[in-house]
C-alpha positions in Angstrom: 17.6 -202.3 9.9 14.0 -201.4 11.0 14.4 -203.7 14.0 17.8 -202.4 15.0 17.0 -198.7 14.6 13.8 -199.0 16.7 15.5 -201.1 19.4 18.4 -198.9 19.4 16.2 -195.7 19.7 14.3 -197.2 22.6 17.6 -198.5 24.4 19.0 -194.9 23.8 16.1 -193.4 25.7 16.3 -195.8 28.5 20.1 -195.2 28.9 19.3 -191.5 28.8 16.8 -191.6 31.6 19.1 -193.7 33.7 22.1 -191.3 33.2 19.8 -188.3 33.7 18.7 -189.6 37.2 22.3 -190.3 38.1 23.5 -186.8 37.0 20.5 -185.1 38.7 21.4 -186.9 42.0 25.1 -185.7 41.8 23.9 -182.2 40.9 21.9 -182.1 44.3 24.7 -183.7 46.3 28.2 -183.2 44.8 27.6 -181.0 41.8 28.1 -183.1 38.5 30.2 -181.3 35.9 27.5 -182.1 33.2 24.1 -180.6 33.8 21.2 -183.3 33.6 19.3 -181.3 31.1 22.1 -181.6 28.5 22.1 -185.4 28.9 18.3 -185.4 28.5 18.5 -183.2 25.3 21.3 -185.2 23.7 19.7 -188.6 24.5 16.3 -187.5 22.9 18.0 -186.0 20.0 19.9 -189.3 19.3 16.8 -191.5 19.8 15.1 -189.2 17.1 18.0 -189.6 14.7 18.2 -193.5 15.1 14.6 -193.9 14.5 14.5 -191.7 11.4 17.3 -193.6 9.6 15.3 -196.6 8.3 12.6 -194.2 7.2 14.8 -192.1 4.8 16.9 -195.1 3.8 13.8 -197.0 2.5 13.0 -193.9 0.2 16.3 -192.7 -0.9 18.7 -195.8 -0.8 21.5 -193.3 -0.3 23.5 -193.3 2.9 24.6 -189.6 2.6 20.9 -188.4 1.9 19.8 -190.5 4.7 22.2 -189.1 7.2 21.5 -185.5 6.2 17.6 -185.9 6.1 17.6 -187.7 9.4 19.8 -184.9 11.0 17.6 -182.3 9.5 14.3 -183.8 10.8 15.9 -184.4 14.2 16.7 -180.5 14.3 13.1 -179.9 13.3 11.8 -182.3 16.0 13.9 -180.6 18.6 12.8 -177.2 17.7 9.4 -176.3 16.3 8.4 -179.9 16.0 8.3 -182.4 13.0 5.0 -183.3 11.2 4.1 -186.8 10.3 3.7 -186.0 6.7 7.6 -186.0 6.6 7.8 -189.6 7.6 4.8 -191.1 6.0 6.3 -192.0 2.6 9.0 -194.0 4.4 6.7 -195.7 6.8 4.9 -197.3 3.9 8.0 -199.5 3.5 7.9 -200.5 7.3 7.3 -204.1 7.9 3.6 -204.5 9.2 4.6 -206.1 12.5 6.7 -203.0 13.2 4.4 -200.3 11.8 2.3 -199.6 15.0 5.6 -199.7 17.1 7.1 -197.0 14.9 3.9 -194.7 14.7 3.6 -194.9 18.6 7.3 -194.2 19.1 7.4 -191.3 16.6 4.3 -189.7 18.3 6.2 -190.0 21.6 9.4 -188.5 20.5 7.8 -185.8 18.2 5.8 -184.7 21.3 8.6 -184.9 23.9 11.4 -183.3 21.9 9.9 -179.7 21.3 8.5 -179.6 24.9 12.0 -180.4 26.3 13.5 -177.7 24.0 10.9 -175.2 25.2 11.5 -175.9 28.9 15.3 -175.6 28.4 15.1 -172.4 26.7 12.5 -171.1 29.3 15.0 -172.2 32.1 17.8 -170.5 30.3 15.8 -167.3 29.8 14.9 -167.3 33.7 18.5 -167.6 34.5 19.5 -164.9 32.2 16.8 -162.5 33.6 18.0 -163.3 37.2 21.6 -162.4 36.1 20.6 -159.2 34.5 18.3 -158.2 37.5 21.1 -158.9 40.0 23.7 -156.8 37.9 21.4 -153.9 37.4 19.3 -153.7 40.4 21.6 -155.2 43.2 25.0 -153.8 42.1 24.8 -150.9 44.6 22.8 -152.5 47.3 23.8 -154.3 50.5 23.3 -158.0 49.6 22.8 -161.2 51.3 23.4 -164.4 49.4 22.2 -167.9 50.5 23.8 -171.2 49.3 20.3 -172.8 49.3 16.7 -172.2 49.5 15.4 -174.2 52.6 13.4 -173.5 55.7 16.3 -172.0 57.6 17.6 -169.8 54.9 14.1 -168.6 54.2 13.4 -167.8 58.0 16.6 -165.6 58.2 15.9 -163.9 54.8 12.5 -163.0 55.9 13.9 -161.4 59.1 16.6 -159.6 57.1 13.9 -158.2 54.7 11.9 -156.8 57.7 15.1 -155.1 59.0 16.6 -154.1 55.6 13.8 -153.3 53.2 16.2 -151.9 50.5 18.7 -154.8 50.7 18.9 -157.4 48.0 18.4 -161.1 48.9 19.6 -163.8 46.6 19.0 -167.6 46.8 21.3 -169.9 44.8 21.0 -173.6 44.0 17.2 -173.3 43.5 15.4 -175.8 41.6 11.6 -175.8 40.8 10.2 -179.0 42.1 6.5 -180.4 42.2 6.8 -181.0 45.9 4.3 -178.8 47.8 7.1 -177.8 50.2 9.3 -176.7 47.6 6.7 -174.8 45.6 5.6 -173.0 48.9 9.3 -171.9 49.6 9.7 -170.5 46.1 6.4 -168.6 46.5 7.7 -167.1 49.8 11.1 -166.3 48.1 9.2 -164.5 45.3 7.2 -162.4 47.9 10.4 -161.3 49.6 11.5 -160.0 46.1 14.4 -162.4 46.1 16.5 -163.2 43.0 16.9 -167.0 42.6 19.6 -168.6 40.7 19.6 -172.4 39.6 23.4 -172.3 39.7 25.1 -172.9 43.0 26.7 -170.2 45.1 30.1 -170.7 43.4 28.7 -170.4 40.0 25.9 -167.8 40.2 27.1 -164.4 39.0 27.0 -162.8 42.5 30.6 -161.4 42.4 29.6 -158.5 40.2 29.1 -156.1 43.1 30.1 -152.6 44.2 33.2 -152.8 46.5 31.8 -150.1 48.7 28.6 -152.0 49.4 28.7 -155.0 52.0 27.9 -158.5 50.8 27.2 -161.3 53.1 27.4 -164.9 52.2 25.4 -167.9 54.0 26.7 -171.5 53.5 23.4 -172.7 55.0 22.7 -176.0 53.1 21.4 -179.1 54.6 24.9 -180.9 53.7 27.3 -179.5 56.2 30.3 -181.0 54.2 29.0 -179.1 51.0 28.7 -175.9 53.2 32.4 -176.3 54.3 33.6 -176.9 50.8 31.8 -173.9 49.4 33.0 -171.6 52.3 36.7 -172.5 51.4 36.2 -171.7 47.7 34.4 -168.4 48.6 37.3 -167.4 50.9 39.7 -168.1 48.1 37.6 -165.9 45.8 36.9 -163.1 47.9 39.7 -162.9 50.5 40.9 -159.6 49.1 37.4 -158.0 49.1 36.5 -155.7 52.0 32.9 -155.4 53.3 32.4 -159.1 53.0 31.1 -161.6 55.6 30.8 -165.4 55.3 28.6 -167.4 57.7 29.2 -171.2 57.5 26.7 -173.3 59.2 28.4 -176.5 60.4 28.8 -178.3 63.7 31.4 -180.6 62.4 34.9 -180.6 64.2 36.7 -180.5 60.6 34.9 -177.2 59.9 36.4 -175.6 62.9 39.9 -176.7 62.1 39.8 -175.7 58.4 38.2 -172.5 58.9 40.8 -171.6 61.4 43.7 -172.6 59.4 42.6 -171.0 55.9 44.0 -167.5 55.1 40.8 -165.4 55.2 42.3 -162.1 54.0 39.9 -159.2 54.4 36.8 -161.5 54.5 35.3 -162.0 57.9 34.3 -165.6 58.5 32.2 -167.0 61.2 31.1 -170.7 61.8 27.6 -171.1 63.1 27.3 -174.0 65.4 23.4 -174.3 65.5 23.6 -176.7 68.5 25.8 -174.7 70.6 24.1 -171.5 69.5 20.8 -172.8 70.8 22.0 -173.9 74.0 24.0 -170.7 74.6 20.8 -168.6 74.0 18.6 -170.7 76.3 21.1 -170.2 79.0 21.7 -166.5 78.2 18.1 -165.5 77.9 16.2 -168.0 80.2 19.1 -169.4 82.4 17.8 -167.4 85.4 14.9 -169.9 85.7 17.4 -172.7 86.8 18.3 -170.6 89.8 15.0 -169.1 90.4 13.4 -172.8 90.5 16.2 -174.2 92.9 14.9 -175.8 96.0 16.2 -175.0 99.5 18.1 -177.7 101.2 18.7 -178.2 105.0 22.1 -176.7 105.0 20.8 -173.4 103.9 21.8 -173.7 100.2 19.6 -174.1 97.1 19.9 -177.2 94.9 19.4 -177.2 91.1 18.3 -180.8 90.0 18.4 -180.9 86.1 17.1 -183.6 84.1 18.3 -183.9 80.3 16.4 -186.3 78.2 18.2 -187.4 75.1 22.0 -187.5 74.8 22.4 -186.5 71.1 24.0 -183.3 70.0 21.7 -180.8 71.8 21.4 -183.1 75.0 25.2 -183.6 75.3 25.9 -179.9 74.8 23.3 -179.0 77.4 24.8 -181.4 80.0 28.3 -180.0 79.4 26.9 -176.4 79.6 25.0 -176.9 82.8 28.1 -178.3 84.6 29.7 -174.8 84.3 26.5 -172.7 84.3 25.3 -174.2 87.6 28.6 -173.0 89.4 27.2 -170.5 91.8 27.6 -169.4 95.4 24.9 -170.8 97.4 23.8 -173.4 95.0 24.3 -177.1 94.6 24.1 -178.8 91.2 22.8 -182.3 90.3 22.3 -183.5 86.7 20.6 -186.6 85.5 21.0 -187.4 81.7 19.0 -190.2 79.9 19.6 -191.9 76.7 18.6 -195.4 75.1 22.1 -195.8 73.9 23.8 -198.5 76.0 27.2 -196.7 75.6 25.9 -193.2 76.4 27.8 -192.9 79.7 31.0 -194.3 78.1 30.7 -191.8 75.2 30.3 -188.9 77.4 33.2 -189.8 79.5 35.3 -190.0 76.4 34.2 -186.5 75.5 34.9 -185.0 79.0 36.9 -187.6 81.1 38.0 -185.2 84.0 34.5 -183.8 84.3 33.3 -187.3 85.0 36.2 -188.4 87.0 35.3 -189.8 90.5 37.8 -187.3 91.7 35.6 -184.4 90.9 32.1 -185.7 90.0 30.0 -185.8 93.0 33.0 -184.5 95.3 32.9 -181.2 97.2 36.4 -179.6 97.3 37.3 -176.0 98.5 37.8 -173.7 95.5 36.7 -176.4 93.0 33.7 -176.9 90.8 30.8 -178.6 92.7 28.3 -180.9 90.6 27.2 -184.4 90.3 26.4 -185.9 86.9 24.6 -189.2 86.6 24.2 -190.7 83.0 21.4 -193.3 82.8 22.2 -195.4 79.6 20.1 -197.9 77.9 16.7 -196.2 79.0 14.0 -195.7 76.6 11.5 -192.9 77.3 8.7 -195.2 76.3 9.4 -197.7 78.9 8.5 -198.2 82.7 12.3 -198.2 83.4 12.3 -194.5 82.5 9.2 -193.8 84.5 10.8 -195.5 87.6 14.0 -193.6 87.2 12.1 -190.3 87.0 10.1 -191.1 90.1 13.4 -191.3 92.1 14.3 -187.8 91.3 11.9 -186.1 93.6 13.6 -182.8 93.7 13.8 -182.2 89.9 13.8 -178.5 89.2 14.5 -178.2 85.3 14.0 -180.6 82.4 15.5 -180.3 79.0 14.2 -182.6 76.2 15.9 -183.2 72.9 15.2 -186.7 71.3 15.7 -185.8 67.6 11.9 -185.7 66.8 9.5 -183.0 67.5 6.7 -185.5 68.0 8.7 -187.5 70.4 9.8 -184.4 72.2 6.3 -183.1 72.7 5.0 -186.6 73.8 7.8 -187.0 76.4 7.2 -183.5 77.6 3.5 -184.3 78.4 4.4 -187.7 79.9 7.0 -185.9 82.2 4.5 -183.4 83.4 2.2 -186.2 84.3 5.0 -188.1 86.1 5.9 -184.8 88.0 2.3 -184.0 88.9 2.1 -187.5 90.6 5.2 -186.6 92.5 3.7 -183.2 93.4 6.6 -181.2 92.0 6.5 -178.6 89.1 9.8 -178.2 87.5 10.4 -176.1 84.4 10.2 -178.3 81.3 11.7 -177.2 78.0 11.5 -179.3 74.9 13.1 -178.8 71.4 10.4 -178.1 68.6 11.9 -177.1 65.2 8.7 -176.5 63.4 7.5 -172.9 64.1 3.8 -173.6 63.3 3.7 -176.5 65.8 5.4 -174.3 68.4 2.8 -171.6 68.0 -0.1 -174.0 68.2 1.3 -175.7 71.4 1.8 -172.3 73.3 -0.4 -172.4 76.4 -1.8 -175.9 75.8 -4.3 -177.3 78.3 -5.9 -180.6 79.0 -9.8 -181.2 78.6 -10.2 -179.8 82.1 -8.6 -176.7 81.3 -5.4 -177.4 83.4 -2.2 -175.8 81.8 0.7 -178.2 81.0 3.1 -175.3 81.4 5.5 -176.6 78.8 8.1 -174.4 77.1 9.0 -175.3 73.4 12.2 -173.9 72.0 14.6 -174.1 69.1 12.0 -173.5 66.3 13.4 -172.1 62.9 11.6 -168.9 63.0 13.1 -167.7 66.3 16.4 -169.4 65.9 17.2 -168.0 62.4 16.9 -164.3 62.8 19.4 -161.4 62.4 19.5 -160.8 66.2 20.5 -164.4 66.8 22.8 -165.1 63.8 24.4 -161.8 62.8 23.9 -159.1 65.5 24.0 -161.1 68.6 23.8 -159.2 72.0 25.5 -162.2 73.5 28.2 -162.2 71.0 28.9 -158.5 71.8 29.1 -159.2 75.4 31.4 -162.1 74.9 33.8 -160.0 72.8 33.8 -157.6 75.7 34.9 -160.4 78.0 37.6 -161.3 75.6 39.0 -157.8 75.1 39.9 -157.8 78.8 42.8 -160.1 77.8 43.0 -160.6 74.2 42.7 -158.9 70.7 39.5 -158.8 68.7 40.9 -160.7 65.8 41.8 -163.6 68.0 38.2 -163.7 69.2 36.8 -164.3 65.7 39.7 -166.4 64.4 39.9 -169.1 67.2 36.8 -170.9 68.5 38.7 -171.6 71.7 38.5 -167.8 72.6 35.1 -167.5 71.1 33.5 -170.3 73.1 35.3 -169.6 76.3 34.3 -165.8 76.1 30.6 -166.8 75.3 30.5 -169.0 78.4 32.0 -166.2 80.7 29.4 -163.7 79.4 26.5 -166.0 80.0 27.6 -166.8 83.5 28.3 -163.2 84.4 24.7 -162.4 83.4 23.5 -165.1 85.7 25.8 -164.0 88.6 24.4 -160.5 88.5 20.7 -162.0 88.3 21.5 -164.1 91.4 22.7 -161.1 93.4 26.4 -162.4 93.9 27.9 -159.7 95.9 30.4 -157.6 93.5 29.0 -159.3 90.4 27.6 -156.1 89.1 30.7 -154.0 89.9 33.9 -153.3 87.9 37.1 -154.8 89.3 38.3 -151.4 90.8 35.1 -150.9 92.9 35.1 -154.4 94.6 35.9 -154.7 98.1 38.7 -157.2 98.9 36.2 -159.8 100.0 34.0 -159.4 97.0 37.1 -159.7 94.8 38.3 -162.9 96.3 34.7 -164.3 96.2 34.4 -163.4 92.4 37.7 -164.9 91.8 37.0 -168.2 93.4 33.6 -168.4 91.7 34.9 -167.5 88.3 37.7 -170.2 88.7 35.1 -172.8 89.7 33.2 -171.9 86.6 36.3 -172.0 84.5 37.4 -175.5 85.9 34.0 -176.9 85.0 34.0 -175.4 81.6 37.5 -176.6 80.7 36.7 -180.0 81.8 33.4 -180.0 79.9 35.4 -179.1 76.9 37.6 -182.3 77.3 40.6 -180.7 79.1 42.5 -182.5 81.9 45.2 -181.3 84.4 48.6 -181.2 82.7 50.3 -182.8 85.7 52.2 -179.9 86.7 51.4 -176.2 87.7 54.2 -175.0 85.4 52.9 -172.9 82.5 55.3 -175.0 80.2 53.3 -178.1 80.8 50.3 -176.9 79.0 49.5 -178.7 75.8 46.4 -177.6 73.9 46.8 -180.4 71.2 46.5 -182.9 74.2 43.8 -180.7 75.9 46.1 -180.5 79.0 46.1 -177.3 81.2 48.3 -176.2 84.3 45.7 -174.2 85.8 43.1 -177.0 86.4 43.7 -177.0 90.0 41.8 -175.6 93.0 41.7 -171.8 93.5 44.2 -171.8 96.4 46.7 -173.6 94.2 46.8 -170.7 91.6 49.4 -168.1 91.4 48.4 -164.4 92.3 48.7 -163.5 88.6 46.1 -166.1 87.7 43.8 -165.2 90.4 43.9 -161.6 89.4 43.0 -162.8 85.9 39.8 -164.4 87.3 38.6 -161.1 88.9 39.5 -159.0 85.8 37.8 -161.4 83.3 34.9 -162.2 85.7 33.9 -158.6 86.4 31.7 -156.2 84.5 33.5 -153.8 82.0 34.5 -150.5 83.7 34.1 -148.1 80.6 33.5 -148.3 76.9 36.6 -146.2 76.4 38.8 -148.8 77.9 37.4 -151.4 75.3 38.3 -149.2 72.5 41.8 -148.7 73.8 42.4 -152.3 74.3 41.0 -153.2 70.9 43.4 -150.7 69.2 
């Protein structure tokens, strides 16, 4: 019995540790139904019970008494602790070869058990205090609830605290870890006066909230699939609640489909595609640099020669965006994209087949989008092949770098500046750097002779996750104005097709005005016939490039009935002259500035 119970107790502890690690992993990823702490408490209690059985049996010789005393001492050990004096009489009967083993094992269990219980009680007390604080303090406050504590949610929460000092900030799914980064984030959350729950956003008691006060949920975890699952369940729970907003951070295609299909009721849902958001923000805020840096050509036009290094999510999105953004009267557009993937060109052609078609790519047709896109596949930035390819782009005016690593992006930006200096040209170079501290340290960097590298670093967390960018976007409001020229507001928020199309229209309108395109800054009613025709033609060129970048192809017929959005087929993907007068007029209406705010209001109604 002595051998069996000691071995069983040790085996029980080993199994408990294994189950604890498994359950803990699921808690972080898929939310296991049993909390890991319960497994640990149960396993330690059972290990105590097993090792106590032979001790009491050797003294009493009665199974009932043995069971009762072992249970009682287990409860003592898990609570205030159990003294060795309780087991000393029984240990006198322990075989000598096992005595030391029992003593060491008892010392381990009697130390672990109360410490574990104390930690559990303390954790429970913290959770209880957080619940009480939320219900008493935050009940009548504007509240922002985040699904996870990470660098992105912390950056957004910090900006919200500056702008709304009286609002309540809540983080869910928060676990105290020993890692330095986790500890630092929890300290920052405490400084913000935030309430932290260990439970996830679906379980934490955040629903107890005054209906008149707005509440905003942010599904902003690292796992995009989990963000989507949480969003669907939050919509089900709060769809009948007014003053409720839900922001779902996901770039996955399925998130667009599911969030469009689900009945949202009164809750306002917005998917935040962080990749598209960054590219749109770059073109909206700094896109003028592309046209300002364009080089004059022999035929009197100017040429934009853009280089995109890295065809990952950001790079691919930038190539697609540049194709329509660069459509401007008096400008030519050439794009060179590099990636080490051997299939980079084939993959991009699959995304945008008609954009890359020889019928349009590199071909100048009246009333059509003008551009030339070249994808350099199987080219590593650390090779001479890349350097040779760059040396052949002697007229580069703009460079965008996104290789998936801050370090590699910085290194490549420095190398490209060196290559271009040798070529005696000085294009704008923008590189993605997500870490805010690194970005700040790199601002205005110079070499040992004091020469500035003149590099721009974009996409850091601190500037990308702010209220102005995520919640109250100026670009978004301008895009809504574009949409209201032909549709209803609800359709703008509900369907991403409308949202993205209007965003692109607003971005390009801003660029047209900056470039001084005649009539670009006028309402449609104030344009001259010539200005109106030019705006219509330019807007249609931009629209053609945009639709092809989104994967659309010509439907094969100019009949409206041939349009098929499931197949991404559109009847208006033709040159400007082939459009009906109705469609031409739509281009001047959508492509012009808003006449009066009153008109927006009436159209919205």
